[in-house]
C-alpha positions in Angstrom: 23.0 -5.5 -0.7 19.4 -6.1 -1.6 17.2 -4.4 -4.6 14.4 -2.4 -4.1 11.5 -4.1 -5.9 10.3 -0.6 -7.4 13.4 1.6 -8.3 15.6 -1.4 -8.6 18.5 0.3 -6.7 20.7 -1.7 -4.2 20.3 -0.8 -0.4 21.3 -2.4 2.9 18.7 -4.9 4.1 18.0 -2.8 7.1 17.0 0.1 4.9 14.3 -1.8 3.2 10.6 -2.0 4.4 8.9 -5.3 3.2 5.1 -5.1 3.0 2.2 -6.9 1.2 0.5 -4.2 -1.1 -2.4 -6.2 -1.9 -3.5 -6.0 1.8 -3.9 -2.3 1.0 -4.7 -2.1 -2.6 -6.4 -5.4 -3.7 -5.4 -8.7 -5.3 -3.9 -7.2 -8.4 -0.7 -6.2 -6.5 2.2 -8.5 -5.6 2.0 -10.7 -2.5 5.2 -9.3 -0.9 7.4 -6.3 -2.0 10.6 -4.7 -0.7 10.6 -0.8 -0.8 13.6 1.5 -0.3 12.7 4.5 2.0 11.8 6.8 -1.0 9.7 4.2 -2.7 8.1 3.3 0.6 7.2 6.8 1.3 5.5 7.2 -2.1 3.6 3.9 -1.5 2.3 5.1 1.7 1.1 8.4 0.4 -0.8 6.8 -2.6 -2.0 3.8 -0.8 -3.4 5.9 2.1 -5.5 7.9 -0.5 -7.0 4.7 -2.0 -7.4 3.0 1.4 -9.3 6.1 2.8 -11.3 6.3 -0.3 -12.3 2.6 -0.1 -13.1 2.9 3.7 -15.3 6.1 3.4 -17.2 4.3 0.5 -17.8 1.4 2.9 -19.1 3.6 5.7 -21.3 5.5 3.2 -22.7 2.4 1.9 -23.5 1.2 5.5 -25.1 4.5 6.4 -27.3 4.3 3.3 -28.2 0.7 4.2 -29.2 1.5 7.7 -31.2 4.6 6.8 -33.4 3.0 3.9 
């Protein structure tokens, strides 16, 4: 049994998903984190919103640069 790094409950190793949150959210997040299915779902929802917003801002900046 391995502990989810978020809710700290124990799960079978096969149930956990290990990702690098800083890849999606920036340097202020842990290098590697193990998520249970419930916590991983929450992470995906929140991270996608942040990631999509950042990508839109980058595209808008590029459009503004090219059209100036």
